[in-house]
VOBA-1610 file (N, C-alpha, C; in pm, whole numbers, padded with zeros to 5 digits, always signed):
BEGIN
Met+01720+00240+00541Met+01699+00335+00434Met+01638+00462+00493Glu+01685+00577+00452Glu+01637+00705+00501Glu+01496+00735+00448Asn+01417+00808+00527Asn+01280+00840+00486Asn+01276+00924+00360Glu+01373+01015+00344Glu+01376+01099+00225Glu+01409+01017+00100Ala+01482+00908+00117Ala+01520+00824+00003Ala+01408+00729-00037Ile+01319+00697+00056Ile+01209+00605+00025Ile+01108+00670-00068Leu+01066+00792-00037Leu+00971+00864-00121Leu+01048+00943-00226Val+01041+00898-00351Val+01117+00963-00459Val+01049+01093-00499Lys+00918+01086-00531Lys+00844+01207-00567Lys+00695+01178-00558Pro+00614+01283-00537Pro+00469+01262-00538Pro+00419+01253-00682Leu+00312+01179-00702Leu+00251+01167-00835Leu+00130+01259-00841Leu+00135+01357-00929Leu+00027+01454-00943Leu-00034+01441-01081Thr-00139+01361-01091Thr-00212+01342-01215Thr-00360+01367-01188Glu-00442+01363-01292Glu-00586+01382-01274Glu-00644+01272-01185Lys-00599+01149-01205Lys-00649+01037-01126Lys-00611+01053-00978Thr-00485+01084-00951Thr-00442+01097-00812Thr-00504+01219-00746Asn-00529+01327-00821Asn-00596+01443-00764Asn-00739+01408-00725Ala-00809+01329-00806Ala-00945+01287-00774Ala-00946+01198-00650Leu-00850+01108-00637Leu-00842+01022-00519Leu-00812+01103-00393Arg-00728+01202-00406Arg-00689+01284-00291Arg-00803+01373-00244Glu-00878+01432-00337Glu-00983+01527-00301Glu-01114+01459-00263Gly-01133+01334-00299Gly-01256+01264-00266Gly-01257+01212-00124Lys-01348+01120-00098Lys-01359+01061+00035Lys-01247+00961+00063Ala-01178+00918-00042Ala-01075+00815-00025Ala-00954+00864+00053Arg-00916+00991+00040Arg-00799+01049+00107Arg-00672+00971+00075Lys-00655+00933-00054Lys-00537+00856-00095Lys-00437+00948-00165Tyr-00312+00932-00127Tyr-00203+01007-00187Tyr-00111+00908-00258Ala-00061+00947-00376Ala+00023+00858-00456Ala+00167+00910-00458Phe+00261+00817-00449Phe+00402+00850-00451Phe+00477+00752-00539Lys+00582+00802-00604Lys+00680+00714-00667Lys+00780+00683-00557Val+00805+00554-00533Val+00888+00515-00420Val+01007+00431-00467Asp+01103+00414-00379Asp+01220+00333-00407Asp+01176+00187-00429Pro+01226+00121-00532Pro+01183-00016-00561Pro+01215-00116-00450Arg+01308-00085-00361Arg+01344-00177-00253Arg+01258-00158-00129Ala+01176-00053-00124Ala+01097-00022-00005Ala+00974-00112+00004Asn+00933-00146+00127Asn+00812-00224+00147Asn+00703-00135+00208Lys+00585-00193+00229Lys+00469-00115+00277Lys+00495-00050+00412Phe+00558-00121+00502Phe+00580-00069+00636Phe+00677+00049+00635Glu+00782+00040+00554Glu+00877+00150+00543Glu+00812+00273+00480Ile+00728+00252+00379Ile+00661+00364+00312Ile+00566+00434+00408Arg+00486+00356+00482Arg+00393+00416+00578Arg+00469+00495+00685Ala+00577+00440+00735Ala+00656+00509+00838Ala+00717+00638+00783Ala+00763+00635+00658Ala+00823+00753+00597Ala+00720+00865+00579Val+00599+00830+00534Val+00494+00931+00516Val+00454+00990+00650Glu+00438+00905+00751Glu+00400+00954+00883Glu+00505+01047+00942Lys+00632+01013+00925Lys+00738+01094+00984Lys+00760+01224+00906Leu+00763+01218+00773Leu+00793+01337+00694Leu+00680+01439+00694Phe+00554+01393+00692Phe+00442+01484+00679Phe+00362+01500+00809Gly+00393+01424+00912Gly+00326+01438+01041Gly+00179+01399+01036Val+00144+01294+00965Val+00006+01247+00953Val-00003+01102+00998Lys-00127+01055+01017Lys-00152+00916+01055Lys-00205+00842+00934Thr-00141+00731+00897Thr-00184+00652+00781Thr-00267+00533+00826Val-00358+00491+00735Val-00443+00376+00761Val-00392+00254+00684Ser-00359+00274+00556Ser-00313+00162+00475Ser-00218+00212+00366Cys-00155+00114+00301Cys-00063+00143+00192Cys-00073+00031+00089Ala-00095+00067-00036Ala-00100-00031-00145Ala+00016-00002-00239Ile+00081-00108-00284Ile+00199-00094-00370Ile+00172-00157-00505Ile+00218-00090-00610Ile+00206-00140-00746Ile+00343-00134-00811Asn+00388-00246-00867Asn+00510-00248-00946Asn+00475-00217-01090Val+00525-00106-01141Val+00497-00062-01278Val+00610-00112-01366Ser+00577-00196-01462Ser+00680-00250-01550Ser+00716-00147-01657Gly+00837-00157-01709Gly+00882-00066-01813Gly+00814-00093-01946Lys+00791+00012-02022Lys+00727-00002-02153Lys+00833-00025-02261Glu+00794-00099-02364Glu+00885-00121-02475Glu+00886+00002-02564Lys+01002+00048-02600Lys+01018+00165-02687Lys+01104+00127-02807Thr+01070+00182-02923Thr+01147+00159-03044Thr+01197+00293-03095Met+01323+00296-03137Met+01383+00418-03184Met+01442+00395-03323Gly+01411+00484-03417Gly+01465+00473-03551Gly+01608+00524-03556Met+01688+00462-03640Met+01828+00501-03653Met+01860+00523-03801Arg+01978+00571-03830Arg+02019+00593-03968Arg+02025+00461-04043Gly+01999+00467-04171Gly+02008+00348-04254Gly+01885+00259-04244Gly+01777+00310-04186Gly+01655+00233-04178Gly+01653+00128-04068Arg+01755+00125-03986Arg+01759+00026-03878Arg+01673+00074-03762Arg+01636-00017-03677Arg+01557+00015-03559Arg+01625-00045-03436Ala+01619+00028-03329Ala+01670-00021-03200Ala+01554-00023-03102Ser+01541-00129-03028Ser+01432-00136-02930Ser+01489-00160-02792Gly+01414-00118-02693Gly+01455-00135-02555Gly+01336-00110-02465Phe+01362-00097-02337Phe+01256-00076-02240Phe+01288+00044-02153Thr+01182+00116-02110Thr+01200+00221-02011Thr+01218+00154-01874Ala+01261+00228-01778Ala+01289+00172-01646Ala+01159+00135-01573Ala+01162+00024-01501Ala+01050-00016-01417Ala+01059+00063-01286Trp+00944+00087-01223Trp+00942+00163-01098Trp+00828+00116-01009Lys+00823+00167-00888Lys+00723+00125-00790Lys+00639+00246-00748Lys+00507+00223-00740Lys+00412+00327-00703Lys+00342+00284-00574Ala+00316+00381-00486Ala+00247+00352-00360Ala+00129+00445-00343Tyr+00014+00388-00306Tyr-00105+00464-00270Tyr-00119+00456-00118Val-00110+00571-00051Val-00117+00576+00095Val-00250+00640+00134Thr-00328+00569+00216Thr-00455+00620+00264Thr-00435+00680+00402Leu-00482+00803+00420Leu-00467+00871+00548Leu-00589+00849+00636Ala-00571+00870+00766Ala-00679+00856+00863Ala-00781+00969+00843Glu-00894+00954+00910Glu-01002+01053+00902Glu-00951+01191+00944Asn-00990+01294+00868Asn-00955+01435+00894Asn-00805+01462+00888Gln-00730+01381+00816Gln-00587+01403+00797Gln-00564+01446+00653Lys-00468+01536+00631Lys-00429+01573+00496Lys-00287+01625+00497Ile-00224+01619+00382Ile-00088+01668+00367Ile-00097+01808+00306Glu-00054+01906+00381Glu-00070+02047+00343Glu+00003+02084+00215Ile+00116+02020+00187Ile+00194+02052+00067Ile+00114+02023-00059Phe+00036+01916-00057Phe-00045+01880-00173Phe-00161+01975-00192Glu-00210+02033-00085Glu-00329+02117-00092Glu-00299+02257-00145Gly-00173+02296-00155Gly-00137+02426-00208Gly-00161+02538-00110Val-00160+02508+00019Val-00185+02608+00122Val-00055+02669+00166
//
């Protein structure tokens, strides 16, 4: 699997910004569901030129959604499940794209 295909997009939320700016140096990414920890770490190291210490993966299950239809009927389904990765960088390492420099 190509490195660009493993990392789908970075996650930029208040929680991930706090993790990134604190002492933790953790960056969050939405990743391909087939990728494992070793592939994710290698992709981050190669694409951003940094040294990683660890990688934690979370499988996010899809939420149930209900949609109203004509005639008072309801249709229910689920949003897509996806995988999230928290990558911890080594001491004095950072990804410049996230920092806005």
